[in-house]
C-alpha positions in Angstrom: 0.0 0.1 0.0 2.8 2.6 0.9 4.5 2.1 -2.3 1.1 2.7 -4.3 0.6 5.8 -2.4 4.1 7.4 -2.6 4.2 6.4 -6.4 1.1 8.3 -7.1 2.0 11.3 -4.6 -0.8 10.5 -2.2 -0.7 11.4 1.4 -3.5 10.2 3.7 -4.4 9.9 7.4 -4.3 6.5 9.0 -5.3 5.4 12.6 -2.0 3.9 14.0 -1.5 4.9 17.7 -3.7 7.8 17.0 -4.1 9.6 13.7 -1.0 10.1 11.8 0.1 11.2 8.1 0.8 8.2 5.7 2.8 9.1 3.0 5.0 12.3 2.8 4.6 13.6 -0.9 2.7 16.5 -2.1 1.5 17.3 -5.7 4.2 20.1 -6.3 5.8 19.9 -9.7 8.9 21.3 -8.1 11.1 18.7 -6.9 12.4 21.2 -4.1 8.9 21.0 -2.7 7.9 17.1 -3.4 7.7 16.3 0.3 5.1 18.0 2.6 7.7 18.7 5.3 9.7 20.7 2.6 6.8 22.9 2.0 6.0 23.3 5.8 9.7 24.2 6.5 9.9 26.9 3.7 6.6 28.2 5.1 7.7 28.3 8.8 11.2 29.3 8.0 10.2 32.4 6.1 7.9 33.5 8.8 10.4 32.8 11.7 13.3 34.7 10.0 10.9 37.8 9.1 9.5 37.8 12.6 12.9 37.5 14.3 14.2 40.6 12.5 11.4 42.9 12.7 13.4 44.9 15.3 15.7 46.0 12.2 12.9 47.4 10.1 13.0 51.2 10.1 16.4 51.2 11.8 19.5 53.0 10.7 20.7 51.2 7.3 24.3 51.0 7.9 26.9 48.2 7.5 26.7 47.3 11.3 22.9 46.9 10.8 23.4 44.5 7.9 26.0 42.4 9.9 23.6 42.2 12.8 20.9 40.9 10.7 23.2 38.3 8.9 24.6 37.2 12.3 21.0 36.9 13.8 20.1 34.8 10.7 23.0 32.5 11.1 22.4 32.0 15.0 18.8 31.2 14.0 19.9 28.7 11.4 22.4 27.1 13.8 19.6 26.8 16.5 17.4 25.1 13.9 20.3 22.7 12.7 21.0 21.8 16.4 17.3 21.1 17.1 17.1 18.8 14.0 14.8 21.0 12.0 17.4 21.7 9.2 20.4 20.0 7.8 22.2 23.2 7.2 21.8 26.8 6.0 23.6 30.0 5.4 22.8 33.9 4.6 24.8 36.4 2.9 24.6 39.9 1.3 24.8 39.9 -2.4 26.4 43.1 -3.6 24.8 42.9 -7.1 21.2 43.2 -5.6 22.2 45.7 -3.0 23.6 48.4 -5.4 23.9 52.1 -4.2 20.5 53.1 -5.6 18.7 50.2 -3.8 20.4 51.1 -0.5 19.8 54.6 -0.9 16.0 53.9 -1.3 16.2 52.2 2.1 15.9 48.6 0.6 18.2 45.7 1.8 18.2 42.2 0.6 19.7 39.5 2.5 19.8 36.0 0.7 19.8 32.7 2.6 19.6 29.1 1.6 18.8 25.9 3.6 18.5 22.4 3.3 15.2 20.8 5.1 15.5 17.3 6.7 14.2 14.7 4.2 11.7 12.2 5.5 12.6 8.5 5.4 10.1 7.6 2.9 11.2 4.2 2.0 13.1 2.1 4.4 14.6 -1.2 2.7 15.9 -4.0 4.8 17.7 -6.6 3.0 17.7 -10.2 4.3 20.3 -12.8 3.6 20.6 -16.5 4.7 24.2 -17.4 5.7 26.4 -20.3 7.0 29.2 -18.2 8.2 27.9 -18.1 11.8 28.3 -22.0 11.7 32.1 -21.8 10.9 33.0 -21.6 14.6 30.1 -23.5 16.0 32.4 -25.8 18.2 34.0 -22.8 19.8 30.9 -21.4 20.9 29.8 -25.0 22.5 33.0 -25.1 24.4 32.7 -21.5 25.8 
């Protein structure tokens, strides 16, 4: 059943120790948002980063402010990595986007990227029968 659902990008609710999601895919055509938790992570991260830096809005736009914002974003990413919500992430100031005219207009753009934690969608366990544990059979009897 699980393979059928995953193959068809279906997520459903099942009753197993309470209600839980079964399947992790969503209907996005974008492979970066193939899994439901990738989409949720993107939404929560965007909200979290914006809310955490509202203090900077209408502040004095100088290099120190930009550094403080970048340091704050990196600290938040480290925290999310340490809590297991992200695999990694970083942020930076792109000079080509933040030219003098843009900065003069009071606009600052900070870029960031991140890697969400992928779900274990398909655990494969491979079984083998072997006789190698019989090789030293006698020594185990003597022990």
